[in-house]
C-alpha positions as a Markdown table, in Angstrom:
| # | Residue | x | y | z |
|---|---|---|---|---|
| 1 | Unk | 109.7 | 122.6 | 83.8 |
| 2 | Unk | 111.7 | 119.8 | 85.5 |
| 3 | Unk | 113.4 | 117.2 | 83.5 |
| 4 | Unk | 115.8 | 114.7 | 83.8 |
| 5 | Unk | 118.5 | 115.0 | 80.7 |
| 6 | Unk | 121.1 | 113.3 | 79.6 |
| 7 | Unk | 124.7 | 115.3 | 79.6 |
| 8 | Unk | 127.2 | 112.4 | 79.9 |
| 9 | Unk | 126.6 | 109.0 | 78.7 |
| 10 | Unk | 126.6 | 106.2 | 81.0 |
| 11 | Unk | 126.5 | 109.3 | 84.1 |
| 12 | Unk | 123.3 | 110.1 | 86.4 |
| 13 | Unk | 120.8 | 112.0 | 84.3 |
| 14 | Unk | 121.2 | 115.8 | 85.1 |
| 15 | Unk | 117.9 | 117.2 | 87.3 |
| 16 | Unk | 117.1 | 120.8 | 85.4 |
| 17 | Unk | 114.7 | 123.2 | 85.0 |
| 18 | Unk | 114.2 | 123.6 | 81.0 |
| 19 | Unk | 112.0 | 125.3 | 78.8 |
| 20 | Unk | 108.4 | 123.9 | 78.3 |
| 21 | Unk | 107.5 | 122.2 | 75.4 |
| 22 | Unk | 105.8 | 124.3 | 72.5 |
| 23 | Unk | 102.5 | 122.7 | 71.2 |
| 24 | Unk | 102.6 | 121.2 | 68.0 |
| 25 | Unk | 99.5 | 122.1 | 65.4 |
| 26 | Unk | 98.2 | 118.8 | 64.7 |
| 27 | Unk | 99.1 | 117.5 | 68.5 |
| 28 | Unk | 98.8 | 118.2 | 72.6 |
| 29 | Unk | 100.8 | 119.4 | 75.3 |
| 30 | Unk | 100.5 | 116.8 | 78.3 |
| 31 | Unk | 101.1 | 116.9 | 81.9 |
| 32 | Unk | 102.9 | 113.6 | 82.3 |
| 33 | Unk | 101.2 | 111.8 | 85.0 |
| 34 | Unk | 103.7 | 108.7 | 84.8 |
| 35 | Unk | 106.9 | 107.2 | 82.3 |
| 36 | Unk | 108.0 | 103.8 | 82.5 |
| 37 | Unk | 111.9 | 103.2 | 82.5 |
| 38 | Unk | 112.4 | 101.0 | 80.2 |
| 39 | Unk | 115.7 | 99.2 | 78.4 |
| 40 | Unk | 115.0 | 100.8 | 75.4 |
| 41 | Unk | 116.1 | 104.0 | 77.2 |
| 42 | Unk | 119.1 | 102.4 | 78.5 |
| 43 | Unk | 120.4 | 102.0 | 75.1 |
| 44 | Unk | 120.2 | 105.5 | 74.6 |
| 45 | Unk | 121.3 | 106.4 | 77.5 |
| 46 | Unk | 124.5 | 104.4 | 77.1 |
| 47 | Unk | 124.9 | 105.9 | 74.1 |
| 48 | Unk | 124.2 | 103.1 | 71.6 |
| 49 | Unk | 121.1 | 104.7 | 69.9 |
| 50 | Unk | 122.0 | 106.8 | 67.3 |
| 51 | Unk | 118.9 | 109.4 | 67.5 |
| 52 | Unk | 119.9 | 109.9 | 71.3 |
| 53 | Unk | 122.6 | 112.5 | 71.8 |
| 54 | Unk | 123.6 | 114.8 | 75.1 |
| 55 | Unk | 121.0 | 116.8 | 75.9 |
| 56 | Unk | 118.7 | 114.9 | 75.0 |
| 57 | Unk | 115.2 | 113.6 | 77.6 |
| 58 | Unk | 114.4 | 110.0 | 77.6 |
| 59 | Unk | 110.9 | 108.8 | 78.3 |
| 60 | Unk | 108.3 | 106.9 | 75.6 |
| 61 | Unk | 106.1 | 104.8 | 77.8 |
| 62 | Unk | 104.0 | 107.9 | 79.3 |
| 63 | Unk | 100.3 | 109.1 | 79.9 |
| 64 | Unk | 98.9 | 112.4 | 81.0 |
| 65 | Unk | 96.4 | 115.5 | 81.1 |
| 66 | Unk | 96.2 | 117.6 | 78.5 |
| 67 | Unk | 97.0 | 121.3 | 78.9 |
| 68 | Unk | 97.4 | 122.2 | 75.5 |
| 69 | Unk | 95.9 | 121.4 | 72.4 |
| 70 | Unk | 97.0 | 122.5 | 68.6 |
| 71 | Unk | 94.7 | 124.0 | 66.5 |
| 72 | Unk | 94.3 | 120.3 | 64.6 |
| 73 | Unk | 94.5 | 118.3 | 67.3 |
| 74 | Unk | 91.6 | 115.8 | 68.1 |
| 75 | Unk | 91.9 | 116.0 | 72.1 |
| 76 | Unk | 91.3 | 118.8 | 74.1 |
| 77 | Unk | 92.4 | 120.2 | 77.4 |
| 78 | Unk | 91.7 | 117.7 | 80.2 |
| 79 | Unk | 91.6 | 114.9 | 78.5 |
| 80 | Unk | 93.4 | 111.9 | 80.3 |
| 81 | Unk | 95.2 | 110.0 | 77.5 |
| 82 | Unk | 98.0 | 107.3 | 76.7 |
| 83 | Unk | 100.2 | 106.9 | 73.8 |
| 84 | Unk | 101.9 | 104.1 | 72.1 |
| 85 | Unk | 105.5 | 105.4 | 71.4 |
| 86 | Unk | 105.4 | 105.0 | 67.8 |
| 87 | Unk | 103.3 | 108.8 | 66.6 |
| 88 | Unk | 102.4 | 107.5 | 63.4 |
| 89 | Unk | 101.4 | 110.3 | 60.7 |
| 90 | Unk | 98.1 | 108.6 | 59.4 |
| 91 | Unk | 98.6 | 109.4 | 55.9 |
| 92 | Unk | 101.6 | 107.2 | 54.1 |
| 93 | Unk | 101.2 | 104.0 | 52.9 |
| 94 | Unk | 102.0 | 101.9 | 56.2 |
| 95 | Unk | 99.5 | 103.8 | 58.0 |
| 96 | Unk | 96.7 | 103.6 | 55.4 |
| 97 | Unk | 97.3 | 99.6 | 55.6 |
| 98 | Unk | 97.2 | 99.7 | 59.2 |
| 99 | Unk | 100.5 | 99.0 | 60.2 |
| 100 | Unk | 101.0 | 102.4 | 61.4 |
| 101 | Unk | 104.1 | 100.9 | 63.6 |
| 102 | Unk | 106.0 | 100.5 | 60.6 |
| 103 | Unk | 105.1 | 104.5 | 59.4 |
| 104 | Unk | 107.5 | 106.0 | 57.5 |
| 105 | Unk | 107.2 | 109.6 | 59.2 |
| 106 | Unk | 107.0 | 108.1 | 62.5 |
| 107 | Unk | 107.9 | 110.5 | 65.6 |
| 108 | Unk | 109.1 | 108.5 | 69.0 |
| 109 | Unk | 109.6 | 110.9 | 72.4 |
| 110 | Unk | 112.6 | 110.1 | 73.8 |
| 111 | Unk | 114.5 | 108.9 | 70.3 |
| 112 | Unk | 115.1 | 112.5 | 68.3 |
| 113 | Unk | 112.8 | 114.7 | 70.1 |
| 114 | Unk | 112.2 | 115.3 | 74.2 |
| 115 | Unk | 110.5 | 112.6 | 75.8 |
| 116 | Unk | 108.7 | 112.1 | 79.0 |
| 117 | Unk | 111.2 | 111.8 | 81.5 |
| 118 | Unk | 109.7 | 115.8 | 82.4 |
| 119 | Unk | 106.8 | 116.9 | 84.0 |
| 120 | Unk | 105.3 | 118.1 | 80.5 |
| 121 | Unk | 105.6 | 116.2 | 76.8 |
| 122 | Unk | 104.8 | 117.2 | 73.3 |
| 123 | Unk | 103.1 | 115.2 | 71.5 |
| 124 | Unk | 102.2 | 115.3 | 67.9 |
| 125 | Unk | 100.1 | 113.0 | 65.9 |
| 126 | Unk | 97.7 | 113.1 | 68.8 |
| 127 | Unk | 94.9 | 110.7 | 66.7 |
| 128 | Unk | 97.5 | 107.8 | 68.0 |
| 129 | Unk | 96.7 | 108.6 | 71.7 |
| 130 | Unk | 93.7 | 107.3 | 73.3 |
| 131 | Unk | 91.3 | 107.7 | 76.4 |
| 132 | Unk | 92.9 | 106.1 | 79.3 |
| 133 | Unk | 89.9 | 104.5 | 81.3 |
| 134 | Unk | 89.4 | 105.8 | 85.2 |
| 135 | Unk | 90.0 | 101.8 | 86.4 |
| 136 | Unk | 93.5 | 101.9 | 85.1 |
| 137 | Unk | 96.0 | 103.8 | 87.2 |
| 138 | Unk | 98.7 | 106.0 | 85.6 |
| 139 | Unk | 101.6 | 103.9 | 86.6 |
| 140 | Unk | 100.1 | 100.7 | 85.4 |
| 141 | Unk | 99.1 | 102.5 | 81.7 |
| 142 | Unk | 102.5 | 103.9 | 81.5 |
| 143 | Unk | 103.9 | 99.8 | 81.2 |
| 144 | Unk | 101.6 | 100.0 | 78.5 |
| 145 | Unk | 103.2 | 102.3 | 75.8 |
| 146 | Unk | 105.8 | 100.0 | 75.0 |
| 147 | Unk | 106.2 | 96.9 | 77.0 |
| 148 | Unk | 102.6 | 95.2 | 76.9 |
| 149 | Unk | 101.8 | 96.8 | 73.8 |
| 150 | Unk | 105.4 | 95.5 | 71.7 |
| 151 | Unk | 104.5 | 92.1 | 73.1 |
| 152 | Unk | 100.5 | 91.9 | 72.6 |
| 153 | Unk | 101.3 | 92.9 | 68.8 |
| 154 | Unk | 104.3 | 90.2 | 69.0 |
| 155 | Unk | 101.9 | 87.5 | 70.2 |
| 156 | Unk | 98.9 | 88.0 | 68.1 |
| 157 | Unk | 100.2 | 89.8 | 64.8 |
| 158 | Unk | 103.3 | 88.6 | 64.1 |
| 159 | Unk | 103.5 | 84.9 | 66.2 |
| 160 | Unk | 99.8 | 84.1 | 65.9 |
| 161 | Unk | 99.6 | 82.5 | 68.9 |
| 162 | Unk | 97.1 | 79.6 | 69.1 |
| 163 | Unk | 95.4 | 77.9 | 72.7 |
| 164 | Unk | 97.3 | 75.5 | 73.7 |
| 165 | Unk | 100.4 | 76.0 | 71.9 |
| 166 | Unk | 104.0 | 76.4 | 73.7 |
| 167 | Unk | 106.2 | 79.8 | 73.9 |
| 168 | Unk | 109.1 | 80.2 | 75.0 |
| 169 | Unk | 110.4 | 83.5 | 76.4 |
| 170 | Unk | 114.1 | 84.4 | 76.7 |
| 171 | Unk | 114.4 | 87.2 | 79.1 |
| 172 | Unk | 112.1 | 88.0 | 82.0 |
| 173 | Unk | 112.4 | 91.8 | 82.0 |
| 174 | Unk | 109.6 | 94.4 | 81.3 |
| 175 | Unk | 108.9 | 92.6 | 77.9 |
| 176 | Unk | 109.2 | 89.3 | 78.8 |
| 177 | Unk | 106.7 | 89.4 | 81.4 |
| 178 | Unk | 104.4 | 91.3 | 79.6 |
| 179 | Unk | 104.8 | 88.3 | 76.7 |
| 180 | Unk | 104.0 | 85.5 | 79.6 |
| 181 | Unk | 101.1 | 87.5 | 81.0 |
| 182 | Unk | 99.5 | 87.8 | 77.6 |
| 183 | Unk | 100.1 | 84.6 | 76.4 |
| 184 | Unk | 98.7 | 82.5 | 79.2 |
| 185 | Unk | 95.6 | 85.2 | 79.0 |
| 186 | Unk | 95.9 | 83.5 | 75.2 |
| 187 | Unk | 95.3 | 79.9 | 76.6 |
| 188 | Unk | 99.4 | 79.4 | 75.5 |
| 189 | Unk | 101.6 | 77.5 | 78.1 |
| 190 | Unk | 104.5 | 79.3 | 78.5 |
| 191 | Unk | 108.3 | 78.2 | 79.6 |
| 192 | Unk | 110.2 | 81.3 | 80.7 |
| 193 | Unk | 114.3 | 81.3 | 80.2 |
| 194 | Unk | 116.6 | 83.5 | 82.5 |
| 195 | Unk | 119.5 | 83.8 | 84.6 |
| 196 | Unk | 118.1 | 85.0 | 87.9 |
| 197 | Unk | 116.5 | 82.4 | 89.9 |
| 198 | Unk | 114.3 | 85.2 | 91.8 |
| 199 | Unk | 112.7 | 86.4 | 88.6 |
| 200 | Unk | 112.3 | 82.6 | 87.2 |
| 201 | Unk | 110.3 | 82.2 | 90.5 |
| 202 | Unk | 108.4 | 85.8 | 90.0 |
| 203 | Unk | 107.3 | 83.9 | 86.2 |
| 204 | Unk | 106.0 | 80.7 | 88.1 |
| 205 | Unk | 104.3 | 82.6 | 90.2 |
| 206 | Unk | 102.5 | 84.4 | 87.6 |
| 207 | Unk | 101.9 | 81.6 | 85.3 |
| 208 | Unk | 105.1 | 79.9 | 84.0 |
| 209 | Unk | 104.4 | 76.3 | 83.4 |
| 210 | Unk | 107.7 | 75.5 | 83.5 |
| 211 | Unk | 111.2 | 78.0 | 83.9 |
| 212 | Unk | 114.8 | 77.2 | 82.5 |
| 213 | Unk | 118.0 | 79.0 | 84.3 |
| 214 | Unk | 120.3 | 79.4 | 81.4 |
| 215 | Unk | 123.2 | 79.7 | 83.2 |
| 216 | Unk | 122.8 | 75.9 | 84.2 |
| 217 | Unk | 123.3 | 74.8 | 80.9 |
| 218 | Unk | 121.7 | 74.5 | 77.5 |
| 219 | Unk | 118.4 | 76.2 | 77.5 |
| 220 | Unk | 117.5 | 75.4 | 74.1 |
| 221 | Unk | 117.8 | 71.4 | 74.7 |
| 222 | Unk | 115.9 | 71.9 | 78.3 |
| 223 | Unk | 113.4 | 73.6 | 76.2 |
| 224 | Unk | 113.0 | 71.3 | 73.4 |
| 225 | Unk | 112.8 | 68.1 | 76.8 |
| 226 | Unk | 110.1 | 70.3 | 78.4 |
| 227 | Unk | 107.8 | 70.7 | 75.2 |
| 228 | Unk | 108.6 | 67.5 | 73.7 |
| 229 | Unk | 110.2 | 68.3 | 70.4 |
| 230 | Unk | 110.3 | 71.9 | 70.8 |
| 231 | Unk | 108.4 | 75.5 | 71.1 |
| 232 | Unk | 105.8 | 76.2 | 68.8 |
| 233 | Unk | 106.7 | 80.1 | 69.3 |
| 234 | Unk | 109.6 | 81.6 | 70.7 |
| 235 | Unk | 110.1 | 85.6 | 71.8 |
| 236 | Unk | 113.6 | 86.9 | 72.2 |
| 237 | Unk | 113.4 | 89.7 | 74.7 |
| 238 | Unk | 116.9 | 91.0 | 75.4 |
| 239 | Unk | 118.6 | 91.7 | 71.7 |
| 240 | Unk | 121.7 | 89.8 | 72.1 |
| 241 | Unk | 122.8 | 86.9 | 70.3 |
| 242 | Unk | 123.2 | 83.8 | 72.5 |
| 243 | Unk | 119.5 | 84.2 | 73.6 |
| 244 | Unk | 118.4 | 84.8 | 69.7 |
| 245 | Unk | 120.1 | 81.5 | 68.8 |
| 246 | Unk | 118.7 | 80.0 | 71.8 |
| 247 | Unk | 115.3 | 81.2 | 70.5 |
| 248 | Unk | 115.9 | 79.6 | 67.1 |
| 249 | Unk | 117.2 | 76.5 | 68.7 |
| 250 | Unk | 114.4 | 75.9 | 71.1 |
| 251 | Unk | 112.0 | 75.7 | 68.3 |
| 252 | Unk | 110.3 | 72.6 | 66.7 |
| 253 | Unk | 109.9 | 72.3 | 63.0 |
| 254 | Unk | 107.7 | 75.0 | 61.4 |
| 255 | Unk | 108.4 | 77.1 | 64.3 |
| 256 | Unk | 108.2 | 80.8 | 64.7 |
| 257 | Unk | 110.8 | 83.7 | 66.2 |
| 258 | Unk | 109.7 | 86.9 | 67.1 |
| 259 | Unk | 112.7 | 89.2 | 67.6 |
| 260 | Unk | 111.4 | 91.8 | 70.2 |
| 261 | Unk | 114.6 | 92.6 | 72.0 |
| 262 | Unk | 116.2 | 95.7 | 70.7 |
| 263 | Unk | 119.8 | 94.7 | 69.0 |
| 264 | Unk | 122.1 | 95.9 | 71.4 |
| 265 | Unk | 125.6 | 98.0 | 70.1 |
| 266 | Unk | 125.6 | 98.4 | 66.1 |
| 267 | Unk | 123.0 | 95.7 | 66.0 |
| 268 | Unk | 124.8 | 92.8 | 63.8 |
| 269 | Unk | 125.1 | 89.1 | 65.4 |
| 270 | Unk | 125.6 | 86.0 | 64.1 |
| 271 | Unk | 122.4 | 83.9 | 64.0 |
| 272 | Unk | 121.7 | 80.3 | 63.3 |
| 273 | Unk | 120.9 | 79.9 | 60.0 |
| 274 | Unk | 121.2 | 76.4 | 59.8 |
| 275 | Unk | 118.3 | 76.1 | 62.2 |
| 276 | Unk | 116.2 | 78.3 | 60.3 |
| 277 | Unk | 117.1 | 76.3 | 57.2 |
| 278 | Unk | 116.5 | 72.9 | 58.2 |
| 279 | Unk | 113.5 | 73.6 | 60.4 |
| 280 | Unk | 112.0 | 75.8 | 58.3 |
| 281 | Unk | 111.8 | 78.2 | 60.8 |
| 282 | Unk | 109.9 | 81.5 | 60.2 |
| 283 | Unk | 111.7 | 84.7 | 61.6 |
| 284 | Unk | 109.9 | 88.0 | 62.4 |
| 285 | Unk | 111.0 | 91.2 | 63.5 |
| 286 | Unk | 108.7 | 93.5 | 65.8 |
| 287 | Unk | 108.3 | 96.7 | 66.9 |
| 288 | Unk | 105.7 | 98.4 | 68.9 |
| 289 | Unk | 101.7 | 98.0 | 67.8 |
| 290 | Unk | 99.9 | 99.8 | 65.7 |
| 291 | Unk | 97.5 | 102.6 | 67.7 |
| 292 | Unk | 94.1 | 101.1 | 66.4 |
| 293 | Unk | 95.0 | 98.2 | 68.4 |
| 294 | Unk | 94.9 | 99.5 | 71.6 |
| 295 | Unk | 90.7 | 99.7 | 72.7 |
| 296 | Unk | 91.0 | 96.1 | 72.3 |
| 297 | Unk | 93.4 | 95.6 | 74.7 |
| 298 | Unk | 92.5 | 98.1 | 77.2 |
| 299 | Unk | 89.2 | 96.5 | 76.8 |
| 300 | Unk | 90.6 | 92.9 | 77.7 |
| 301 | Unk | 92.8 | 94.8 | 81.0 |
| 302 | Unk | 89.6 | 96.4 | 82.0 |
| 303 | Unk | 87.2 | 93.2 | 82.1 |
| 304 | Unk | 89.9 | 91.3 | 83.7 |
| 305 | Unk | 91.1 | 88.8 | 81.2 |
| 306 | Unk | 94.5 | 89.6 | 81.7 |
| 307 | Unk | 96.4 | 91.2 | 85.2 |
| 308 | Unk | 99.3 | 93.3 | 84.1 |
| 309 | Unk | 99.6 | 94.8 | 87.8 |
| 310 | Unk | 102.9 | 92.6 | 87.8 |
| 311 | Unk | 104.3 | 94.6 | 85.3 |
| 312 | Unk | 105.1 | 97.5 | 87.9 |
| 313 | Unk | 107.4 | 96.7 | 90.3 |
| 314 | Unk | 108.1 | 100.1 | 92.0 |
| 315 | Unk | 107.0 | 103.7 | 91.2 |
| 316 | Unk | 109.9 | 106.1 | 91.7 |
| 317 | Unk | 110.6 | 110.2 | 91.6 |
| 318 | Unk | 112.2 | 111.7 | 88.5 |
| 319 | Unk | 115.7 | 111.6 | 90.5 |
| 320 | Unk | 115.6 | 107.9 | 90.4 |
| 321 | Unk | 115.7 | 107.1 | 87.1 |
| 322 | Unk | 119.4 | 107.1 | 87.0 |
| 323 | Unk | 119.2 | 104.3 | 89.5 |
| 324 | Unk | 117.1 | 102.5 | 87.8 |
| 325 | Unk | 119.1 | 102.7 | 84.4 |
| 326 | Unk | 122.3 | 101.9 | 86.4 |
| 327 | Unk | 120.8 | 98.5 | 87.7 |
| 328 | Unk | 120.1 | 97.5 | 84.1 |
| 329 | Unk | 124.1 | 96.7 | 83.5 |
| 330 | Unk | 123.2 | 93.9 | 85.5 |
| 331 | Unk | 120.6 | 91.5 | 86.5 |
| 332 | Unk | 117.5 | 93.3 | 87.5 |
| 333 | Unk | 114.5 | 91.9 | 89.8 |
| 334 | Unk | 111.0 | 90.9 | 88.5 |
| 335 | Unk | 108.9 | 94.0 | 87.8 |
| 336 | Unk | 109.8 | 97.5 | 86.2 |
| 337 | Unk | 109.8 | 100.8 | 87.7 |
| 338 | Unk | 107.3 | 103.8 | 86.7 |
| 339 | Unk | 108.2 | 107.6 | 87.3 |
| 340 | Unk | 105.3 | 108.8 | 89.2 |
| 341 | Unk | 106.5 | 111.8 | 91.0 |
| 342 | Unk | 108.6 | 114.6 | 88.8 |
| 343 | Unk | 109.0 | 117.2 | 91.4 |
| 344 | Unk | 111.6 | 114.9 | 93.7 |
């Protein structure tokens, strides 16, 4: 099969012919229809993720059709499926209590096992996979696997956002844009923060009630002014110290901060503990979404309670993934890229 392989960190991916993946006994092999190019992939591509090395195949936002099924698999050849990026075992204490995104035995394609920057991908623990409705295109579905699901869980589980609350979104890339769209669908008021005017204009066009360019001054202070005292919920979608602290500092008393962005580098950062202490803030970490929440999210999209089509800005070939990763070194344009042609 054709795959995009890391041969050197921060260099163009090598488009190669590699062995087809083996089918796991408890899972399936998918012919990949689409795979998102995510900022999490960028962290692996530059060598900042401990499970990504030279020879790795990235890609954790994917959907496709079953071409081979193991003897213990729940799905069958021909099924059109979408997968959360965390493949949970289904039997550990976390899985048994409904928090499969914290599974101790989880597998994440692209991070430790070959991912979906390839024509085929092996998917163990196929009980995590769900049927992809015909009304949702593969390109749109690929954006669900990480960014939309992570944002949905952050808002509905960790932050428990309520209608009428102010939600500040720091960073309007893939996860930030998904957070904006979903928060508006929940009835929240959104203020979006970025340093790229084009992305702020895009956020306004898709429901942000206010925007702040963090390059032009104190973003936290501006948000407190806009929201008459501070946001109720603040989502950090970049994983860096300055935006994490701006997220904390923009909150009102008893506000809720949710750390969605994957921390860069070593993951260590200094945070404003005085803000947490003095305002009695809640600080939540989050990663992914339990697979059992997928059907309700898909149902919302199908009945048009939320329009996530702005997530996909462009479809690219497999050979175009490198350019998308290189672009993440600086400010990026609105929306995300999805690989939909694996022959080019």
